[in-house]
C-alpha positions, 0 to 999 in steps of 0.5 A, a space after each residue: 208467875 202468870 203466863 201471858 200469851 200475846 194475841 193479835 187484837 182486833 181494831 178497838 180491842 184490848 192489847 193482851 189477853 191472859 190465858 192463865 190465872 196467876 197462882 196466889 200463895 196461900 198462908 194457912 193459919 194454925 188452928 187448935 181444936 178437936 179435929 186438929 188433934 185428930 189430924 196430928 194423931 194420924 200424922 204421928 201414926 202414919 209416919 211412925 208406921 212408915 219410918 219405923 216399919 223397915 227397922 223391925 226384924 223378924 226371923 232374922 231378916 227385915 220384917 217388911 222387905 220387897 226384895 226385887 233382885 231375889 224376887 221375894 217379898 217378905 210381909 211379916 210371916 208371909 213369903 211371897 213370890 211374883 206368882 203371888 201378884 194376884 194378892 197385890 191386885 186384890 189389895 188394890 181392889 180392896 183399897 179402892 172399894 174401901 175408898 168408895 165406901 168411906 167417901 159415900 158415907 163420910 166424904 173425903 176422910 182419906 184426904 183430910 186425915 191420912 193422904 200422904 200429901 195432906 200429912 207431909 204438907 202438915 209437917 212441912 207447914 209446922 216446920 215453916 211456922 217454926 222458922 218464919 212464924 205465924 201467918 201474918 209474920 210469914 206474909 210480912 217476911 215474904 213481902 219484905 226485902 232480903 235481909 240476914 234475918 230473912 236469909 237464915 229463916 228461909 235458908 234454915 227452913 229449906 235445909 230442914 225440908 231437904 233433910 226430911 225429904 232425903 230421909 223420906 227417900 232413904 226410908 222408901 228405898 229401905 223397903 226394897 233394899 235391906 235398910 241396915 245395909 243401906 244405912 251402912 252404905 249411907 256413911 260412905 255414900 256407896 249407894 248403887 245407881 238405882 238407890 241413888 236415883 230413888 232416894 233423890 227422886 222420892 226426896 225431891 218429890 216430897 220436898 216439892 209436893 209438900 213444900 211448894 205445890 201443896 194444894 195444887 197437887 190436890 186441885 190439879 194432879 190428884 184425880 180423886 177431887 174430880 170424880 168424888 162428886 160421883 160418889 156423893 149424894 145428899 146423905 153423904 157427910 161433908 164439911 158444911 156451912 149452915 147458911 140458914 143459921 149463919 146468914 146474914 153475916 156481919 160484925 157485932 158486939 158480944 151480946 148483941 140481940 141477933 133478931 133485932 140486929 137482923 144478923 145470923 151467927 156468922 160474924 164474918 171474921 174470915 178465920 175459916 178462910 185463913 186456916 184453910 190449906 186450900 184457900 177456899 171459903 167454905 161458906 160458898 158451899 162444897 167445892 172440889 178443892 175442899 179436902 175435908 181437913 176440918 180446920 175451918 170447923 175448929 176455927 169457927 167453933 173457937 169463935 162461937 165459944 167466944 161469942 157464946 153461940 152454940 158450936 156447929 155453924 161449920 160442921 160435919 153434916 149432910 145436905 138432907 140434915 141441913 134442909 130438915 132445919 128449915 129456912 128459919 132454925 131456932 138459933 138458940 139450940 145446938 145443931 141437930 145430929 150431923 148424920 142420921 144412922 138410918 140413912 146409912 142403910 141406903 142402896 149405895 152404901 149397902 152395895 159398896 159395903 157388901 162388895 167390900 166385905 166379900 172382897 175382904 173375906 175372899 182375900 183373907 181366906 185365900 191367904 189362909 189357904 195359901 200353900 207353903 210350896 209353889 210349883 211351876 212345870 216347864 217342858 224342855 222345848 229343845 227335846 220333846 221326846 227321845 228314845 233312851 236305853 232299852 227303848 224307854 221313851 223319855 221326856 225332860 221337864 224343868 220344875 220350879 219349886 218355891 218354898 214359901 216358908 222360912 223353914 227348910 223342907 224336903 219333898 218327894 217327887 212322883 209322876 202319875 197319869 201313864 201306867 209304868 211312867 217313872 222319874 229317872 234319878 232321885 225323887 227327893 228334893 231339899 229346899 232351904 228357907 224361902 228358896 226357889 230352885 229349878 230342878 230338871 227331871 226326866 220322865 220315862 215310859 217303858 217301851 211296851 207301855 209306849 207302844 200301847 199309846 197313840 203318838 202325840 201328847 198325853 196328860 200326866 201329873 206331877 205330885 210333890 209331897 212334903 216329907 217332913 211336915 203335914 200338908 197335902 201334895 201339890 199337883 201340877 199338870 203337864 203332857 208326855 209326848 209319844 213320838 211317831 
């Protein structure tokens, strides 16, 4: 509904001014074509990955699981800890530069084919068409009175939408709670409070965004549409209408001589507008609402085939490629290639590409060099130093040992840095697969060595060496305090 705020009018002026434009519902028409098949292929691939990945098992556990309670994250063979947060940062930076790179080259490819909002809107629209029919039938159904037919069609659609949203929320939670146990809890509705919250929250978000908000998410909530213009230039591949070839627009019979009729190839059928999920007219030029879904290309190519005109009146093209045709192109020929590959070698693309390769290389190299054992050393703050039996100077430490493999491991503990320093007690630790454990150790220095050192802190090193597997020792620095 339009929100109308009354404003006190001046004498002789109107009575009210509306500060908001009423949101008109969009009824996208279905379309067939090569790009539509690519979109549906991406729908199947992304949803098979999202819904199927939590059910895969590896090494006796879920292949992908972000176990927040245990502070362990399993991704395939990798076992990650909160200390590995740097990899998440690297992945986000890599994704950002990948988005910048592909946007500079090919426009909003992510939005049109792989964005969850686009994918779920496509699925929800497919369900809507199954219940309510094509564009004209849906418009007629909405405009008509409430009848039993309208009630069951609308109700059935919303029931399926809600079930799909809840299943999506359930799958999302399955990445953080073992999905097999979550599935067993679903039959008794024995979810925990946070599981209830996220299943319903994510399900409601899917239901609302894909079922009702749709294009409004892209227009008003997603920042990408606002800053994409900063990444576009005249050599960026975008969905374009060839106005030099299509204008003047107008209806005509098939076989009409365009030159004598003074017409371009656009028959002004408005199919490109009817199939657009954002409700825009691509013939008015590139707009921020355009998500490059290419539905208009498929629709226009179908019309061109029926009129026996070359395809490509609406196509992927660059502004420079369109300008090279001149104001009066040869309409009997097929359109030129949409993208000159030589234009890829421009500074913006080269910079984004180089940074992307460097970050990806560093990311993969860091993962490959990642150690199987992580160690954190924390001094005992309650007792910095104390004198024990026979005048030995003792400092206490807590070592957090994290086994980043899924095999049991044994390690030898040693200390270096001060002559005569040694660990009190056993110097071996056994860790179970993917186990993290705090170990309290005491480092003692003989009195004669302590007397030769100045009071204060002195550098030492803890060395943790694997006993049952190849690999270098992990060295962590700390300090040993000599009391006054």
